C-alpha positions as CSV (number, residue, x, y, z in Angstrom):
1,X,8.6,2.3,8.1
2,X,10.7,1.6,11.1
3,X,8.8,-1.6,12.0
4,X,8.4,-2.9,8.5
5,X,10.8,-4.7,6.2
6,X,11.5,-3.7,2.7
7,X,11.6,-5.9,-0.4
8,X,13.4,-4.9,-3.6
9,X,12.1,-6.4,-6.8
10,X,9.5,-8.8,-5.4
11,X,5.8,-9.0,-6.2
12,X,4.0,-6.6,-4.0
13,X,0.2,-7.2,-4.2
14,X,-1.1,-10.2,-2.3
15,X,-3.4,-12.5,-4.3
16,X,-7.0,-11.6,-3.8
17,X,-7.8,-14.9,-2.1
18,X,-5.0,-14.2,0.4
19,X,-6.4,-10.7,1.2
20,X,-10.1,-11.4,1.5
21,X,-10.1,-13.5,4.7
22,X,-7.6,-11.3,6.4
23,X,-9.8,-8.2,6.6
24,X,-12.0,-8.2,9.6
25,X,-14.1,-5.5,11.3
26,X,-13.1,-6.6,14.8
27,X,-9.5,-7.2,15.9
28,X,-9.0,-11.0,16.0
29,X,-5.3,-11.4,15.0
30,X,-6.2,-10.5,11.4
31,X,-5.9,-7.0,10.0
32,X,-8.8,-4.6,10.1
33,X,-9.9,-2.0,7.6
34,X,-7.7,0.7,9.2
35,X,-4.6,-1.5,8.8
36,X,-5.7,-2.4,5.2
37,X,-6.0,1.3,4.5
38,X,-2.5,2.0,5.8
39,X,-1.0,-0.2,3.0
40,X,-2.5,2.1,0.3
41,X,-1.5,5.6,-0.7
42,X,-4.9,6.7,-1.9
43,X,-8.6,6.6,-0.9
44,X,-11.5,6.9,-3.2
45,X,-14.0,8.9,-1.2
46,X,-16.8,7.9,-3.6
47,X,-16.4,4.2,-2.8
48,X,-18.2,2.7,0.1
49,X,-16.3,2.4,3.4
50,X,-14.9,-1.0,4.3
51,X,-14.6,-2.1,0.7
52,X,-11.4,-2.9,-1.2
53,X,-12.6,-0.5,-4.0
54,X,-12.1,2.4,-1.6
55,X,-8.3,1.9,-1.3
56,X,-6.0,2.6,-4.2
57,X,-2.3,2.4,-4.9
58,X,-1.1,-0.5,-2.7
59,X,2.6,-0.6,-1.9
60,X,3.2,-3.6,0.3
61,X,1.9,-6.9,1.5
62,X,0.7,-6.0,5.0
63,X,4.1,-6.9,6.4
64,X,6.7,-5.4,4.1
65,X,7.0,-2.3,1.9
66,X,7.9,-3.2,-1.6
67,X,10.0,-1.0,-3.8
68,X,8.2,-2.3,-6.9
69,X,4.9,-1.4,-5.3
70,X,6.1,2.2,-4.8
71,X,7.4,2.3,-8.4
72,X,4.1,1.1,-9.7
73,X,2.1,3.6,-7.6
74,X,4.3,6.4,-8.8
75,X,3.9,5.5,-12.5
76,X,0.1,5.0,-12.2
77,X,-0.3,8.2,-10.2
78,X,1.7,10.2,-12.8
79,X,-0.4,8.8,-15.6
80,X,-3.7,9.6,-13.8
81,X,-2.3,13.0,-12.7
82,X,-2.6,12.3,-8.9
83,X,0.4,14.5,-8.0
84,X,0.1,14.0,-4.2
85,X,0.2,10.2,-4.5
86,X,3.1,10.4,-7.0
87,X,5.0,12.6,-4.5
88,X,4.2,10.3,-1.6
89,X,5.5,7.2,-3.5
90,X,8.7,9.1,-4.3
91,X,9.2,10.2,-0.7
92,X,8.6,6.7,0.6
93,X,11.1,5.3,-1.8
94,X,13.7,7.9,-0.8
95,X,13.1,6.9,2.8
96,X,13.8,3.3,1.8
97,X,17.0,4.4,0.1
98,X,18.2,6.1,3.3
99,X,17.3,3.1,5.4
100,X,19.2,0.8,3.1
101,X,22.4,2.7,3.4
């Protein structure tokens, strides 16, 4: 989180039309699938690789970590009983709190 900014109370998921053209297989100034994956707390191993359906629980907009994204991920993970993801969201939010001090 050192190189990313944090946003409190902002919308955290980019619109689909904003995301689609940014995901490229080859580095060309746009983000690739590895970078896209880094902005999600979960991976669905049953979904095909290099598809949006594979990545779950977004928490930022490819530039900034959003507190509301972490809150949403925590709540959704708790409801679906994904304890590891819930814990990861809590730990990231705690890291943000320490950074904000």
